[in-house]
N, C-alpha and C positions, 0 to 999 in steps of 0.2 A: 369461579367459586374458590374460596380460600383453601378448602380442604382437599382440593384436587391434587393428585400426584402428577409428576411430569408426564407419565405415561398417558393418563387421562387427558391432560392438557393437549398433548401432541396428537392423540387420536381424535379428539374433538375437532382440532384444527384440520386434520386430514379429512374427516367426514364433511366438514364445511366446504373444503375445496372440491370434494367429490360431488357435492350437490350442484356445483356450477359446471362440473365436467366429470361425467361418470367414467370416462376412460382413464382418468389420472390414477397413477400408482405411486407407491412409496418410493420406487426407483426414480420416477419423474420428479417427485418432491425433493429427493436428495440432490438431484442435479440442479434443480431450481435454487436450492439453498447454497449449493457449491461445495458439498461434501459427498463422500462415497455412500452408497446405500447401506453398506455394512456398518459404517460409523453412525448413520442415522438410526439404524436398528438398535445399536448398542445404547444410544442416548435415550431412545423411547423406552427400552426395557430396563433402563437403570443400570446397565452393565458398565457404563462409563459415566462418571460424574460430569454434570454440565459445568463448563468453564466460561469465563468471559469471552473467550475466542468463539466458542460455539454459540453462545448467547447472541453475539453480534451477527454471526452467519445466519442463524435462524430468523432473528428479528428482521434483518434487512431482506433476506430472500423471500420470506412470507409476507412482508409488508405489514407487520403487526402494528396495531394502534398503541397508544400510550398505555392504556389499561392492560392490554395483553403483554406488552413489554415488561411492565411492572410485575405481572403475574409470573412470567417466565424467569425474570431475574431472581425471584424469590427461591428458585430451585438451584441456584448456583451454590456449590458446596463451599464450606468454610475454607478448605484447603485451596480450592481453585481461586477463591477471592484473594487469598494471600499471595499465591505464586503466579497467577495467570492474569493479573490485572493489566490494564492499559498503561503504557508509558509514553508520555509526550516528549519527543526530542526535537528541539528546534530553537530558533532565536529567542522565543519568549521564555523558554525553560533554561536558557544559558547552558544547554547541553548538546549542542549540535556536534555531529561527528565531523572529523576532518575531511573525509572524502568518500568515494563510493565503496572503498574496500571494506569498511566495517559493516555497512549495510549488506553487501554481497555475502560476506562471511556469515553474518547472522542468519540470513535466509538460506544459505547453503547448509548450515547446521540443521535447519528444520527438515531437510529432505535427505540427510546423509545416512539415515538408519544407524545413528550412533557413531559413525566414523568421524573422529575429530583430529585425525593425524595431520600435523602441520604440512607435511610434504604433499599429502593428497589434496588438501585445500589449495595449496599453492598451484598444483598442476591443474586443478579444475578451473581456477580463476586467472591463470596466467600471471601469478605473482611470485615473488621470491619468498622462501621460507622465513627470512628475516622480517619482511614486511607483514607476513601473516602473524608472526609472533607479536609484533608491535601492535597490530590491529586487535588481536585477542586481548592484549594487555589493556588497550583503550576501552574495549567492551567491558572488561572486568572492572576497570576503574569507574566506569559509568553505571555499574551494577546492572548491566543488561545480561551478563552471563556469570556463572560461578563455577569454580572447579570442584567437582565432587570425586569420590573414589571411583565411581563408574565412568567418569569422564566429564565433559563440559555439559552443564545444564543451562538452558535458556530460562531466564527469570521471568520475562514478560512475554506472553504468547502473542500479543499484538503490539506493534510499535507504530505510533502515530508521529509523522514528521511534519514540521512546519512548512507552509507554502511560501513563507516570506523569503525575499531575496534582498533585504535591506542591509546596508552596511558592508564594509569590506570583507568581513568574515563570510557573510552570506553569499556575496558575489563570487568569492574564491571557491566556495563549496560547489556552487552550481556550474562554474566554469569547468571543474574537473569532470562533471558528467558530460559536458559538451565535448571535451577532449576525448573521453572514452567512446562517445558515439562516433567521432571522427575515425578513431582507430578501428572500430567495428566495421565501418564503411570501407576502409582500405583493405581489410582482411576478407571482405566479401562474406561476412558471417550472415546467418539467417536473421536479418533485421528488416525493419519496415520504416520507410521515411516518406513523409508526405507534407506538403505545405501549400499555402496559397497567399497571394498578395492582394489586398482588397482595401477599399475605402471604408471608414468606420465612423459612427457617431460615438464620440468619447463617453457620452452619458450612458451608453448601453454597456460599457466595459464591465461594471460591477455585476450586471446580469449575466454577461458572458462568462465571467469567472465562476459564478455559481453553477452555471450549466456545465462548464468544464469539470468542476468537482464531482457533479453527479455522473457525468459520462465516465470519468476515471473510475468511480466506484463500480459501475456496470461492467467495464472492461476487466477489472480485477476479479469480480465474481465469475465472469466467463472463463478467464485464464486459469483460475484455481479449481475448476471442476475436474474431477477424476484424479489420476496419479500425477503428482508434480515431481519433475526430475531435473529441471534446469532453473537457473536464476537469470532473470531479465531485468532491465531497467526501463520503466515507462516514464517518459518526460514529455510534457506538452508545453511548448513555448508560445507566447504571444507578446510581441514587442513592437514598438513603433519604428517605422522607417523614415517618417517625415518628422521635421522639427516643428513643434507647435508654435503658433504665431506669438504667443505670450513669451515663450522662451527666446524666440528669435529676436523680439524687440528688446528684451532685457539683456541680451548678449552683446555687450559693447565690442565693436570692432569685428564682429563675426563676419567672415567672408562667405556669405551664404550662396552667392552665385557660383561658387566652386564646389558646392555639395553635389554628390553623385546623383544623377537623374534616375528616378524610379519609374519604370513602366508598370502601370496598374492593370491587373487582370480584370476582366468584366465578370463579376460574380452575381 
């Protein structure tokens, strides 16, 4: 109903969930969405304006349909629409960041409780103060942060990054993440690595890519439940080990018999 308040909308949705599971509580709904119970209470009671960030959290977490999403979007405040909108950064937007540092700093600022001291950021991320200052300048140039009297303000509450890895700039960007993963492995940090070698039907790769995208979204929602205090990088790689027959035939003079032999796991 168009004249509903956000309180009525959310409570109606809550009652709908309770009809399917009488044991469900607002606390359980909050963790399903991926925010704290206190923050959900503030949003329901109108104590905190709905932003694009929380709109996406609620829409995805509760699996809202198109009409419900449209209804919820209508409650986003004018201020939030202006300052908390999505920003796409990637190859298609011609605004990809140079390396992992800018992304890490941007996310660290979200959980820093207002601490934007250059030396503190450098210590938390294992960077030099000079590189932090350069990264902050890049973020400001790209209009992702701005300097205010009270400190650094993040302009866009949600940052969407491109999945593409085409062109030299894109390859260089993702190589830096691989290098950082290698460093974390050497330092025996709290990291997780897993991999599998398998035979594939290339026609199924587009389907697999969509599944990876959905899986990544579920992992993000899980890891962002409760209090967030650390910055991690989640990367999923899928790349060929074998040379396709078409490429092999078109490669003049390719010495294929010297290619490294790959033992395939039975999956």
